[in-house]
C-alpha positions in Angstrom: 0.0 0.0 0.0 2.9 2.3 -0.8 4.1 2.6 2.8 1.1 4.6 3.7 -0.3 2.7 6.6 1.8 4.6 9.1 -0.6 7.6 8.6 -3.5 5.6 10.0 -2.5 5.5 13.6 -5.3 7.4 15.2 -8.7 5.9 15.8 -11.8 6.8 13.8 -13.4 7.9 17.0 -10.7 10.6 17.5 -11.1 11.7 13.9 -14.9 11.9 14.4 -14.6 14.0 17.5 -12.5 16.6 15.7 -14.7 17.1 12.6 -15.5 20.7 13.4 -12.2 21.6 15.0 -10.7 24.4 12.9 -7.9 25.4 15.3 -5.0 23.1 16.1 -3.1 23.3 19.3 0.6 23.2 18.4 3.4 21.4 20.3 4.8 24.2 22.4 5.3 22.7 25.8 2.0 23.7 27.4 2.0 22.9 31.2 -0.3 25.8 31.6 1.9 28.0 29.3 0.8 31.7 29.0 1.8 33.0 25.6 2.0 36.8 25.7 3.8 37.7 22.4 5.0 36.5 19.0 7.6 37.6 16.5 8.3 36.5 13.0 11.6 36.6 11.2 11.6 34.9 7.8 10.5 31.3 8.4 11.2 31.6 12.1 8.3 32.0 14.5 9.1 33.0 18.1 6.7 32.8 21.1 7.3 34.6 24.3 5.8 33.0 27.4 5.2 33.9 31.0 7.2 32.3 33.8 5.8 31.6 37.3 4.2 28.7 39.2 3.8 25.8 36.8 4.0 28.1 33.8 6.9 27.5 31.4 8.6 30.8 30.7 11.0 32.1 28.1 11.2 32.1 24.4 10.4 29.2 22.1 11.3 28.9 18.4 9.5 27.0 15.6 10.8 26.7 12.1 8.0 24.5 10.8 4.8 26.5 11.3 4.4 25.5 14.9 4.6 21.7 14.4 7.6 21.6 16.7 9.0 24.1 19.1 12.5 24.5 20.7 13.2 26.3 23.9 15.8 29.1 23.2 16.6 30.6 26.6 20.3 30.4 27.1 21.4 33.7 28.7 17.9 34.8 29.5 18.1 35.4 33.2 14.5 36.5 33.3 12.0 34.3 31.5 8.8 36.4 31.9 8.6 37.6 28.3 6.3 40.6 27.7 7.2 41.5 24.1 9.4 40.4 21.2 10.7 42.5 18.3 12.9 41.8 15.3 15.4 44.3 13.7 17.5 42.8 10.9 19.4 39.9 12.5 18.7 41.1 16.0 15.9 39.6 18.1 14.9 41.6 21.2 12.9 40.3 24.3 11.3 42.6 26.8 11.0 41.0 30.3 9.2 41.7 33.5 12.0 42.5 35.9 15.0 41.7 33.7 15.0 44.6 31.2 15.8 44.0 27.6 17.7 41.1 26.1 19.2 40.7 22.6 20.0 37.7 20.5 21.9 37.8 17.2 21.5 34.1 16.5 17.8 33.4 16.5 17.6 32.9 20.3 20.5 30.4 20.6 22.0 32.8 23.2 20.9 36.1 24.8 22.7 39.1 26.3 21.1 41.8 28.5 21.2 45.3 27.0 20.1 47.6 29.7 22.6 50.4 29.8 20.7 53.6 30.6 17.4 52.0 31.6 16.0 53.2 34.9 13.6 50.3 35.1 13.7 46.6 34.2 9.9 46.1 33.9 9.5 46.3 30.1 6.0 45.8 28.6 6.3 46.7 24.9 8.9 46.9 22.1 8.8 48.3 18.6 11.3 48.9 15.8 11.1 52.1 13.7 13.8 52.2 11.1 17.1 52.0 13.0 15.4 53.0 16.3 14.2 50.6 19.0 11.6 51.8 21.5 10.8 50.2 24.8 7.7 50.9 26.8 7.6 50.7 30.6 5.3 51.5 33.5 6.1 55.3 33.8 8.4 55.8 30.8 9.5 55.3 27.2 13.1 54.7 26.2 14.9 54.9 22.8 17.9 53.1 21.6 19.6 54.0 18.3 22.3 51.3 18.6 20.5 48.0 19.0 20.1 48.3 22.7 23.7 49.1 23.6 22.5 52.3 25.3 19.1 53.9 26.0 17.7 57.4 26.4 14.4 58.3 28.1 11.9 60.1 25.8 8.9 61.2 27.7 8.3 64.8 26.9 4.5 65.3 26.5 3.5 61.9 27.9 1.2 62.0 31.0 2.7 61.3 34.5 3.4 57.7 35.0 2.3 56.4 31.6 1.6 52.6 31.5 2.8 51.8 28.0 1.3 48.5 26.7 1.5 49.0 22.9 3.3 50.7 20.1 2.4 51.2 16.4 4.5 52.7 13.6 3.6 54.2 10.2 6.3 56.1 8.5 7.5 58.9 10.8 4.4 58.5 13.0 5.0 56.6 16.3 2.1 55.9 18.5 2.0 54.6 22.1 -1.0 53.2 23.9 -1.3 53.6 27.6 -3.4 51.4 29.8 -3.4 53.5 32.9 -6.9 54.9 32.3 -7.9 58.5 32.6 -6.0 60.8 32.9 -2.9 58.7 32.2 -4.3 56.5 29.5 -5.0 56.9 25.8 -3.0 57.2 22.6 -0.1 59.5 22.1 1.7 60.4 18.9 5.3 61.4 18.2 6.6 62.5 14.8 10.2 63.1 15.9 11.3 59.8 17.3 9.9 60.3 20.7 11.4 63.7 21.4 7.9 65.1 21.8 4.5 63.5 22.3 0.9 64.7 21.8 -2.3 63.2 23.0 -4.6 62.0 20.2 -7.7 60.8 22.0 -10.6 62.7 20.4 -13.5 60.2 20.2 -11.8 57.6 22.4 -14.5 56.8 25.1 -12.2 54.3 26.7 -8.5 55.2 27.3 -7.3 51.9 28.7 -5.4 50.9 25.6 -4.2 47.3 25.3 -3.2 47.0 21.6 -2.4 49.1 18.5 -2.1 48.1 14.9 -2.0 49.6 11.4 -3.8 48.1 8.5 -2.7 50.3 5.6 -3.5 53.9 6.7 -6.1 52.7 9.3 -5.0 52.6 12.9 -6.8 50.3 15.3 -6.9 50.5 19.1 -7.9 47.7 21.3 -9.3 48.8 24.7 -10.1 47.2 28.0 -13.8 46.2 27.9 -14.9 48.6 25.2 -13.8 46.8 22.1 -12.1 48.3 19.1 -11.7 51.9 17.9 -10.5 53.1 14.4 -8.7 56.2 13.3 -8.3 57.0 9.6 -6.3 60.2 10.3 -3.4 59.2 12.5 -5.3 59.6 15.7 -6.9 63.0 15.1 -10.3 61.4 15.6 -11.5 57.9 16.6 -14.7 55.9 15.9 -15.9 52.9 17.8 -16.1 49.9 15.4 -17.7 47.1 17.4 -20.5 45.7 15.2 -20.4 42.0 15.7 -18.2 42.0 18.7 -19.6 40.8 22.0 -20.3 43.4 24.7 -17.4 44.1 27.0 -14.8 42.8 24.5 -11.2 43.6 25.4 -8.9 44.1 22.4 -5.8 42.4 23.7 -4.0 41.7 20.4 -4.2 42.4 16.7 -2.8 40.6 13.6 -3.0 41.9 10.0 -3.2 39.9 6.7 -3.6 42.2 3.8 -6.8 44.2 4.3 -8.0 41.7 6.9 -7.6 42.4 10.6 -7.9 39.9 13.5 -8.6 40.8 17.1 -8.0 38.6 20.1 -9.8 39.0 23.4 -9.6 37.4 26.9 -12.2 39.4 28.8 -14.4 36.7 30.0 -16.2 33.7 28.6 -18.9 35.5 26.5 -16.5 38.1 25.1 -13.3 36.2 24.6 -11.9 34.6 21.5 -10.8 35.7 18.1 -12.7 37.9 15.7 -11.9 39.1 12.2 -13.0 42.0 9.9 -12.6 42.3 6.2 -14.1 45.8 6.0 -11.9 47.9 8.3 -13.8 47.1 11.4 -17.3 47.9 10.1 -18.3 44.4 11.0 -16.7 41.5 12.8 -17.1 37.7 12.6 -16.1 35.1 15.2 -13.2 32.9 14.2 -13.1 30.8 17.4 -14.5 27.5 16.2 -12.4 24.7 17.7 -10.4 27.0 20.0 -11.0 25.3 23.3 -9.2 28.1 25.2 -10.6 31.5 24.1 -8.5 33.6 26.5 -6.4 35.1 23.7 -3.4 37.2 24.6 -1.4 37.3 21.4 -1.9 36.9 17.6 0.5 36.7 14.7 0.3 35.9 11.0 3.2 33.7 9.9 3.2 32.5 6.3 -0.3 31.1 5.5 -1.4 30.6 9.1 -2.8 32.7 12.0 -1.3 31.9 15.4 -2.9 32.5 18.7 -1.3 32.7 22.1 -3.6 31.8 25.1 -3.7 32.0 28.8 -3.0 28.5 30.0 -2.9 26.3 26.9 0.0 27.6 24.8 -0.2 28.3 21.0 -2.8 27.5 18.4 -2.7 27.5 14.6 -5.3 27.9 11.9 -4.9 28.5 8.1 -5.9 32.0 7.0 -7.8 30.5 4.1 -10.3 28.9 6.5 -11.4 32.4 7.8 -10.9 34.7 4.9 -11.5 34.1 1.2 -8.8 36.3 -0.1 -5.5 35.6 1.7 -2.8 38.1 0.9 -1.1 35.8 -1.5 -1.6 38.2 -4.3 0.9 40.7 -2.9 4.2 41.4 -4.6 5.9 39.0 -2.2 7.1 35.6 -3.5 7.0 32.4 -1.4 10.2 31.7 0.5 9.6 27.9 0.9 7.4 25.0 -0.1 4.1 25.0 1.7 1.1 22.7 1.5 -1.9 24.3 3.2 -4.7 22.6 5.0 -7.6 22.1 2.6 -10.7 24.3 3.0 -13.4 23.7 3.8 -12.7 20.6 6.0 -14.9 18.6 6.4 -16.2 19.1 2.8 -19.0 18.0 0.5 -18.3 17.5 -2.4 -15.5 19.9 -3.2 -12.6 21.4 -1.3 -9.7 23.8 -2.2 -6.0 23.1 -1.7 -3.4 25.8 -1.7 0.3 25.4 -2.0 3.4 27.6 -2.5 6.4 27.0 -4.8 9.6 29.1 -4.0 11.5 27.9 -7.0 10.6 26.4 -10.4 9.9 22.8 -9.8 8.0 19.7 -10.9 5.0 19.5 -8.5 3.0 16.3 -8.0 -0.1 16.3 -5.7 -2.0 13.0 -5.2 -5.0 11.9 -3.2 -5.1 8.6 -1.3 -7.8 6.8 0.7 -7.4 5.7 4.3 -5.9 2.4 3.1 -3.2 4.1 1.1 -4.8 3.4 -2.3 -4.2 6.2 -4.8 -7.4 7.9 -5.8 -6.4 10.7 -8.1 -3.5 12.8 -9.3 -4.4 16.5 -9.0 -1.2 18.1 -10.2 1.8 16.6 -12.1 3.6 19.4 -14.0 6.4 22.0 -13.8 5.4 25.1 -11.8 7.1 28.5 -11.7 7.6 30.4 -8.5 4.2 31.4 -7.0 1.1 30.7 -5.0 -1.4 28.1 -6.3 -4.9 26.8 -5.6 -6.6 23.8 -6.9 -10.1 22.3 -6.3 -10.8 18.6 -5.7 -14.2 17.3 -6.5 -15.2 14.0 -4.7 -18.7 13.7 -6.1 -18.6 9.9 -6.6 -16.6 9.0 -3.5 -18.0 7.8 -0.2 -17.7 9.7 3.1 -14.5 9.1 4.9 -10.9 10.1 5.6 -8.6 11.0 2.7 -5.0 12.2 2.5 -3.4 14.5 -0.1 0.4 14.5 -0.6 2.6 16.9 -2.3 6.0 15.9 -3.7 8.5 18.3 -5.3 12.2 17.5 -5.3 13.1 16.6 -1.7 10.0 18.2 -0.2 7.2 15.8 0.7 4.2 16.6 2.9 0.9 14.8 3.6 -2.3 16.2 5.1 -5.6 14.7 6.1 -9.0 15.8 4.9 -12.5 14.5 5.6 -15.3 14.0 3.1 -18.7 14.2 4.9 -21.8 13.6 2.9 
């Protein structure tokens, strides 16, 4: 049966129980892990976790879309990771109590870079050109030399700002404070933090948890009052909560093209993941299959959306399951071979399969039944670099579990799909 039996090692009962599960819990060591932040550098995905009690702290690295994770904590004397940021070949980690650490080798080793910092409780990081900004309780610091030295830049910020978020668009740098009135809100600097101005007109909630740009639109996630949108760099804000549960807290954002995802962890009825394809005019829940909906971090990496949760580590879901137009039509070219999970799944009678080709190659994609019998060849031809989508029609086949396999050069990958009539 073409050495295919090894795939069928899980019982039909387990398969049946997961028919509607759209999110997959990845293999980061859970043990109650609290994932607070992500960072993406090429094909490397980093997750920053919270230390304490039974929680596993520190930084974890995945090079295979979250299938496996490796702990990369050598030199991290504080493993309560609040934020991660990438600048060229430098990876920075903000810690609660240990200041800022830098790695120049994808987390293999870390060095503290705290010269000039007056506090070691760091909550946010952002890279703006060659500048690195760090947000603290009570201050913002700037480094122009990859963390070797820091300068405080607080002119115009309220007393004791509680900086939880940054966002950058060109020369515009925004900070979000979560201290509440009068210390909360959003502040803008156009001179690398030398001066700050409050930009809160229309913000009815100034406890800011997250900021993100989607094109020229700036989104702010608030504590208990959902999401606000500014189309003019913070000059004015509009509440955009249609479709979001009452009391939603916008803890995290992720952007894919013109699509925006928001993560919330504000209680059972208002927690989870939501997405908007119309700049926040309306929102749709994307939490199906996510058994832990206390979402603290989101990130788009390749063709997947990753979620970090309070207590159950990381989760992964293909973007194509949630949005019909994934940003594969951009000017970017794929950097590696990728076989996406089919969508919809389960399906009846047709399903779509997307794959990426980083170099001109002969591509073969075949479908097999649960016994390993070859059912159909979907692709067998030379493909130039690009993103591709095919549709498989299973009109005359019975319900059951099927597998599809891509082979191109040395790259081989197989995924499961379920036909449910």
